[in-house]
C-alpha positions as CSV (number, residue, x, y, z in Angstrom):
1,X,14.5,-24.5,114.2
2,X,14.3,-27.6,112.3
3,X,10.6,-27.8,111.6
4,X,11.0,-24.1,110.6
5,X,14.0,-25.4,108.1
6,X,11.7,-28.4,107.2
7,X,8.8,-25.7,106.0
8,X,11.2,-23.4,104.4
9,X,12.2,-26.4,102.5
10,X,8.7,-27.4,101.6
11,X,8.0,-24.2,100.1
12,X,11.0,-23.1,98.4
13,X,10.9,-26.6,96.4
14,X,7.0,-26.5,96.3
15,X,6.3,-27.0,92.2
16,X,2.5,-28.5,92.2
17,X,0.6,-25.2,93.0
18,X,-1.4,-24.4,90.7
19,X,-0.8,-21.0,89.0
20,X,-3.5,-21.1,86.3
21,X,-5.1,-17.9,86.8
22,X,-1.4,-16.1,87.4
23,X,-2.4,-13.3,90.2
24,X,-1.2,-10.8,91.4
25,X,-0.3,-10.2,95.2
26,X,-3.0,-8.1,95.5
27,X,-5.4,-10.8,94.4
28,X,-3.6,-13.3,96.5
29,X,-3.5,-11.5,99.8
30,X,-7.1,-11.7,99.5
31,X,-7.9,-15.6,99.0
32,X,-7.6,-18.5,101.1
33,X,-4.1,-19.9,100.7
34,X,-3.9,-23.6,99.8
35,X,-3.2,-26.5,102.2
36,X,-1.7,-25.3,105.4
37,X,0.7,-22.3,103.8
38,X,0.1,-18.8,104.6
39,X,-0.5,-15.7,102.4
40,X,3.3,-14.8,102.2
41,X,4.4,-18.4,101.8
42,X,2.0,-19.2,99.2
43,X,3.4,-16.2,96.9
44,X,7.0,-16.9,97.8
45,X,5.9,-20.5,96.2
46,X,4.4,-18.6,93.2
47,X,7.2,-16.4,92.6
48,X,10.2,-19.0,92.7
49,X,8.2,-21.3,90.1
50,X,7.5,-18.0,88.1
51,X,11.0,-17.1,88.0
52,X,12.5,-20.4,87.1
53,X,10.4,-20.3,84.2
54,X,10.5,-16.5,83.0
55,X,12.4,-15.4,79.9
56,X,14.3,-12.3,80.1
57,X,13.7,-9.8,77.5
58,X,16.1,-7.1,75.9
59,X,14.4,-4.0,77.2
60,X,14.7,-2.6,81.0
61,X,13.0,-1.0,83.7
62,X,14.7,2.4,85.0
63,X,16.6,0.5,87.7
64,X,18.3,-1.3,84.7
65,X,16.9,-4.9,85.9
66,X,15.4,-6.5,82.4
67,X,11.7,-7.1,82.2
68,X,10.5,-10.4,81.9
69,X,7.7,-12.6,80.7
70,X,6.5,-16.5,81.3
71,X,4.3,-18.2,78.7
72,X,2.2,-19.9,80.4
73,X,-0.4,-22.5,79.3
74,X,-2.9,-19.9,78.9
75,X,-0.6,-17.1,77.0
76,X,0.5,-20.1,74.5
77,X,-2.9,-21.2,74.2
78,X,-4.5,-17.7,73.4
79,X,-1.4,-16.5,71.0
80,X,-2.2,-19.6,68.9
81,X,-5.7,-18.9,69.0
82,X,-5.3,-15.5,68.0
83,X,-2.7,-16.2,65.2
84,X,-5.0,-18.7,64.0
85,X,-7.8,-16.2,63.7
86,X,-5.9,-12.7,62.7
87,X,-3.9,-14.7,60.7
88,X,-6.3,-16.7,58.5
89,X,-9.9,-16.6,58.3
90,X,-12.5,-15.2,61.0
91,X,-15.6,-16.9,62.1
92,X,-14.5,-20.5,61.5
93,X,-16.8,-22.4,59.5
94,X,-19.7,-20.3,60.2
95,X,-18.3,-17.0,58.8
96,X,-15.2,-18.2,57.0
97,X,-14.6,-14.8,55.6
98,X,-10.9,-14.5,54.3
99,X,-8.8,-11.1,52.9
100,X,-10.5,-10.9,49.6
101,X,-14.2,-10.8,50.9
102,X,-13.2,-8.3,54.2
103,X,-14.3,-4.9,52.5
104,X,-17.5,-6.1,52.0
105,X,-18.5,-6.4,55.7
106,X,-15.5,-4.7,57.1
107,X,-14.7,-1.4,56.0
108,X,-15.7,0.9,58.6
109,X,-13.8,-0.8,61.4
110,X,-10.6,1.3,60.5
111,X,-12.7,4.3,61.0
112,X,-14.3,2.6,64.3
113,X,-10.9,1.8,66.3
114,X,-9.8,5.6,65.4
115,X,-13.1,6.6,66.9
116,X,-12.9,4.8,70.2
117,X,-8.8,5.0,70.7
118,X,-9.6,9.1,70.6
119,X,-12.5,8.6,73.0
120,X,-10.1,6.9,75.2
121,X,-7.9,10.3,75.3
122,X,-10.8,12.6,76.2
123,X,-12.2,12.8,72.3
124,X,-15.8,14.0,72.9
125,X,-17.1,13.7,69.5
126,X,-20.2,11.3,68.6
127,X,-19.6,8.2,66.2
128,X,-22.1,9.8,63.7
129,X,-20.4,13.5,63.8
130,X,-16.9,11.5,63.3
131,X,-18.3,9.5,60.3
132,X,-19.8,12.2,58.8
133,X,-16.9,14.1,59.0
134,X,-14.6,11.2,57.3
135,X,-17.4,10.4,54.3
136,X,-17.9,14.0,53.7
137,X,-13.7,14.8,53.4
138,X,-15.0,18.4,55.7
139,X,-12.7,19.6,57.8
140,X,-12.5,19.1,61.8
141,X,-14.3,22.1,63.7
142,X,-13.0,21.4,66.8
143,X,-9.9,19.5,68.6
144,X,-11.7,16.0,69.4
145,X,-12.6,16.0,65.5
146,X,-9.1,16.7,65.0
147,X,-8.0,14.0,67.3
148,X,-10.2,11.8,65.5
149,X,-9.3,12.3,61.7
150,X,-5.7,12.5,62.9
151,X,-6.1,9.0,64.2
152,X,-7.6,7.8,60.9
153,X,-5.0,9.0,59.4
154,X,-2.2,7.2,61.4
155,X,-4.1,4.1,61.3
156,X,-3.7,4.1,57.8
157,X,-0.3,4.8,57.9
158,X,0.8,2.3,60.3
159,X,-1.0,-0.1,57.7
160,X,1.0,1.4,54.7
161,X,4.2,1.2,56.6
162,X,3.6,-2.4,58.1
163,X,5.8,-4.2,55.6
164,X,8.9,-1.9,56.3
165,X,10.6,-2.1,60.2
166,X,10.1,-0.2,62.6
167,X,12.0,2.8,63.6
168,X,12.4,5.5,65.5
169,X,11.9,8.2,62.4
170,X,8.4,6.2,61.7
171,X,7.5,6.5,65.4
172,X,8.0,9.9,65.5
173,X,5.8,10.5,62.1
174,X,3.3,8.4,63.7
175,X,3.2,10.5,66.5
176,X,3.4,13.7,64.4
177,X,0.4,13.0,62.6
178,X,-1.7,12.0,65.3
179,X,-1.3,14.7,67.4
180,X,-1.1,17.6,64.8
181,X,-3.0,20.5,65.7
182,X,-4.2,19.0,68.9
183,X,-1.1,20.2,71.5
184,X,-0.6,22.6,73.9
185,X,2.8,23.2,72.7
186,X,2.5,22.4,68.8
187,X,6.6,21.6,69.2
188,X,6.0,18.8,71.1
189,X,4.2,17.2,67.7
190,X,6.7,14.4,66.4
191,X,9.6,15.2,69.0
192,X,11.1,13.0,72.3
193,X,10.7,14.9,75.2
194,X,14.0,16.3,76.1
195,X,16.1,16.9,79.5
196,X,14.8,20.7,79.2
197,X,11.1,19.7,78.9
198,X,9.0,19.0,82.5
199,X,8.8,15.4,82.5
200,X,5.6,13.7,81.7
201,X,4.0,11.2,84.4
202,X,1.1,9.3,84.5
203,X,-1.6,10.0,87.1
204,X,-4.6,8.2,88.6
205,X,-6.9,11.1,90.1
206,X,-4.5,12.6,92.6
207,X,-1.7,10.0,93.0
208,X,1.1,9.5,90.9
209,X,0.8,5.9,89.4
210,X,4.2,6.2,87.1
211,X,7.2,8.1,86.6
212,X,8.7,7.1,83.4
213,X,12.5,7.1,82.7
214,X,14.6,10.1,82.4
215,X,14.4,11.8,79.3
216,X,18.0,11.8,78.3
217,X,17.5,7.9,77.9
218,X,14.3,8.2,76.1
219,X,16.6,8.3,72.6
220,X,18.5,4.9,73.3
221,X,15.2,3.5,74.9
222,X,13.0,3.8,71.4
223,X,16.2,2.0,69.5
224,X,16.0,-0.7,71.6
225,X,12.5,-1.2,71.3
226,X,12.7,-0.5,67.6
227,X,15.1,-3.4,67.4
228,X,12.7,-5.5,69.6
229,X,9.4,-5.0,67.7
230,X,11.1,-5.6,64.4
231,X,12.3,-9.2,65.8
232,X,10.9,-12.8,64.5
233,X,9.9,-15.8,66.0
234,X,13.3,-17.2,65.4
235,X,14.8,-14.6,67.9
236,X,16.0,-15.8,71.4
237,X,13.8,-15.9,73.2
238,X,11.3,-17.2,71.9
239,X,8.3,-15.2,72.0
240,X,4.8,-15.3,69.7
241,X,4.4,-12.2,67.4
242,X,1.2,-11.4,69.4
243,X,3.5,-11.2,72.7
244,X,5.7,-9.0,70.9
245,X,3.1,-6.8,70.0
246,X,1.5,-6.4,73.4
247,X,5.2,-6.1,74.9
248,X,5.8,-3.3,72.4
249,X,2.5,-1.6,73.3
250,X,3.4,-1.9,77.0
251,X,6.9,0.1,76.6
252,X,5.3,3.0,75.0
253,X,3.5,3.7,77.9
254,X,6.2,2.8,80.2
255,X,8.6,5.0,78.5
256,X,6.1,8.0,77.6
257,X,8.3,9.5,75.0
258,X,6.3,12.2,73.9
259,X,4.1,15.6,76.1
260,X,0.7,13.7,75.0
261,X,-0.7,10.9,72.8
262,X,1.1,8.3,74.5
263,X,-1.5,5.5,74.2
264,X,-2.7,6.7,71.0
265,X,1.0,6.3,69.6
266,X,1.0,2.8,71.5
267,X,-1.7,1.2,69.7
268,X,-1.1,2.7,66.3
269,X,2.7,0.9,67.1
270,X,0.2,-2.2,68.8
271,X,-1.7,-2.6,65.5
272,X,1.8,-2.0,62.8
273,X,3.5,-4.6,65.2
274,X,0.1,-7.3,64.0
275,X,0.0,-6.4,60.6
276,X,3.8,-6.6,60.2
277,X,3.5,-10.3,61.6
278,X,0.6,-10.9,58.6
279,X,-2.2,-10.7,61.4
280,X,-4.0,-9.1,58.7
281,X,-7.2,-9.5,60.6
282,X,-5.9,-7.0,63.4
283,X,-7.1,-4.0,61.1
284,X,-10.8,-4.8,61.6
285,X,-10.2,-5.6,65.4
286,X,-11.5,-2.8,67.6
287,X,-9.5,-3.3,71.3
288,X,-10.1,0.5,72.3
289,X,-13.7,0.3,72.6
290,X,-13.1,-2.8,75.1
291,X,-10.6,-1.1,76.7
292,X,-12.8,2.1,77.1
293,X,-15.6,0.4,79.0
294,X,-13.0,-1.3,81.6
295,X,-10.0,0.7,82.0
296,X,-9.6,-0.1,85.5
297,X,-8.7,-3.4,84.2
298,X,-6.0,-1.9,82.0
299,X,-4.7,0.2,84.6
300,X,-4.1,-2.0,87.1
301,X,-2.5,-4.9,84.5
302,X,0.0,-2.0,83.6
303,X,0.6,-1.4,87.5
304,X,0.9,-5.0,88.3
305,X,3.7,-5.7,85.6
306,X,5.7,-2.5,86.8
307,X,5.1,-3.6,90.5
308,X,6.2,-7.2,90.9
309,X,9.8,-6.7,89.8
310,X,9.1,-6.3,86.1
311,X,7.0,-9.4,85.3
312,X,4.8,-8.5,81.8
313,X,2.9,-11.4,82.2
314,X,0.0,-9.5,83.9
315,X,-0.2,-7.3,81.1
316,X,0.7,-9.7,78.3
317,X,-2.4,-11.9,79.6
318,X,-5.1,-9.0,79.9
319,X,-4.0,-7.7,76.4
320,X,-4.5,-11.4,75.0
321,X,-7.7,-11.5,76.5
322,X,-8.7,-8.0,75.4
323,X,-7.7,-9.0,71.6
324,X,-9.6,-12.3,72.0
325,X,-12.8,-10.2,72.9
326,X,-11.9,-8.0,70.1
327,X,-12.0,-11.2,67.5
328,X,-15.5,-12.5,69.1
329,X,-16.8,-9.1,69.0
330,X,-15.8,-9.4,65.2
331,X,-17.5,-12.6,64.2
332,X,-20.5,-11.4,65.7
333,X,-20.4,-7.9,63.3
334,X,-19.5,-10.2,60.7
335,X,-22.5,-12.7,61.5
336,X,-25.0,-9.6,62.0
337,X,-23.9,-7.6,58.8
338,X,-24.7,-10.9,56.7
339,X,-27.8,-11.1,58.1
340,X,-28.7,-7.9,57.8
341,X,-27.4,-7.6,54.0
342,X,-29.8,-11.4,53.4
343,X,-32.6,-9.7,54.9
344,X,-32.5,-6.8,52.4
345,X,-31.7,-8.3,49.7
346,X,-35.2,-10.3,49.9
347,X,-36.9,-7.3,50.7
348,X,-35.7,-5.1,47.6
349,X,-36.3,-8.3,45.4
350,X,-40.1,-7.9,46.9
351,X,-40.2,-4.3,45.9
352,X,-37.9,-4.3,42.6
353,X,-40.7,-2.3,41.1
354,X,-39.8,0.5,43.4
355,X,-36.1,1.5,43.0
356,X,-33.6,1.8,40.0
357,X,-30.6,-0.3,40.2
358,X,-28.8,2.6,41.4
359,X,-31.1,3.1,44.4
360,X,-31.0,-0.4,45.5
361,X,-26.8,-0.4,45.6
362,X,-26.8,2.6,47.5
363,X,-29.4,0.6,50.1
364,X,-27.2,-2.3,50.1
365,X,-24.2,-0.2,50.7
366,X,-25.4,1.7,53.5
367,X,-26.8,-1.6,55.0
368,X,-23.5,-3.2,54.9
369,X,-21.6,-0.3,56.1
370,X,-19.6,0.5,53.2
371,X,-20.8,3.6,53.4
372,X,-23.0,5.5,56.3
373,X,-23.6,8.7,54.8
374,X,-23.9,9.3,50.9
375,X,-23.9,12.3,48.5
376,X,-25.1,13.3,45.5
377,X,-21.3,13.4,44.5
378,X,-20.8,9.6,45.9
379,X,-23.6,8.4,43.6
380,X,-22.6,10.4,40.6
381,X,-18.5,9.0,41.0
382,X,-19.9,5.5,41.8
383,X,-22.5,4.5,38.7
384,X,-21.0,7.5,36.3
385,X,-24.0,9.5,36.2
386,X,-24.5,13.2,36.6
387,X,-24.7,14.8,40.2
388,X,-28.4,15.8,39.6
389,X,-29.2,12.1,38.7
390,X,-27.5,11.1,41.8
391,X,-29.4,13.7,43.9
392,X,-32.7,12.4,42.4
393,X,-31.9,9.6,43.8
394,X,-31.0,10.0,47.1
395,X,-34.4,12.1,47.3
396,X,-36.5,9.5,45.9
397,X,-35.3,7.1,48.7
398,X,-36.0,10.2,51.3
399,X,-39.7,10.6,50.3
400,X,-39.9,7.0,50.6
401,X,-38.4,7.1,54.6
402,X,-35.5,5.0,53.5
403,X,-33.1,7.7,53.8
404,X,-32.7,10.8,56.1
405,X,-30.7,13.8,54.9
406,X,-27.9,15.4,57.8
407,X,-29.5,19.1,58.7
408,X,-26.8,21.6,58.0
409,X,-24.8,19.1,55.9
410,X,-22.4,20.6,53.1
411,X,-22.4,18.9,50.9
412,X,-25.8,17.7,51.5
413,X,-25.3,13.9,53.1
414,X,-28.2,10.9,53.4
415,X,-27.7,8.3,55.9
416,X,-30.1,5.6,56.5
417,X,-33.3,5.8,58.4
418,X,-32.9,2.5,61.0
419,X,-33.7,-0.5,59.8
420,X,-33.8,-0.8,56.1
421,X,-35.2,-4.2,55.1
422,X,-38.4,-3.8,57.7
423,X,-39.0,-0.2,56.1
424,X,-39.1,-1.7,52.5
425,X,-41.3,-4.3,53.4
426,X,-43.9,-1.9,54.7
427,X,-43.8,0.1,51.4
428,X,-47.1,0.3,49.9
429,X,-46.5,-1.8,46.2
430,X,-49.0,0.6,44.3
431,X,-48.1,4.1,45.7
432,X,-44.6,3.6,46.4
433,X,-45.3,4.9,50.1
């Protein structure tokens, strides 16, 4: 008995265990415990240490217990890095892109997130078709295209409203925009579920993985979440703004306010929160593409946070890592775009006699993805010429093999034909072919 008591006391007071990875019991149970501990003793020691450092949040689980989060070293390090990169310049000294110069390289990123976010929810429209729809201004032809257009408009709304507080009314407006003409029950758009509705649950195949709170609690829960989202770094307990944004994202999934579109609304609210805290580059960082490629890890982070006494650290760490990867991809994207633009400009200089000023500008805009498709009206509006002149410019570039006209597009749209710089280099200076 004495030995048992001494062992229990040692486990209870053990404070030097490595918890840098912040593993869940699922992973702890498969690893070799440190020292001479059993798996259960290892887990108890970690839980005691975590409990002493946890921060209680003004948000609650279904059973009334407060959610908590731990600001581990990795949480603080990633939060600081994201604040520095998403709120200042991107790419450090190498790329050094600031707010003023962003549109040259990143103008398509808002559309990219709209496409990927919709695909996460089941949209099947390809990127090329989605871009053509947005650029041409045509009406969507099916539910998938409607989801993408709705996402695009909602992201713009989130950006426009980012200087205002988050309110239940704004959340309903965003959901209404996101789900317009996509729900089986049109009355569910922009409306919280009510006690008379069949309550939505979350399923993984045939397994129910989450039953959200009762519908009668949703108005109060959304009000409390809005107040939380509007918090500042001066509030107690202290939370880095990006952590607050991630927890806001989590709660939309946990509470499941709507019949459908909860995931899209959660991501729109996350972007609102990031922009609200002046992390301006969040607008250009695409997280949905990363989530789409590893849905299991995202689902595990949700489940681990819910089943481990409401400890949101698992989800926070996962999303911080995802957002850092999104910023890394953004750096790579900018570096690639700058290199391609530089190559194209050199190629255009070497073949200057082949193009007029407008045609060179069109090719540069397509290379930088300012445009992904161009119409005669686009050229006419940009350069103050007639549409016929714009059409002649585009047909000339098509004859040179630099542009390709999209079949059945109305109005006619042209897109770049692969590597523009390489194609220009191959042009015959004498014939222009």
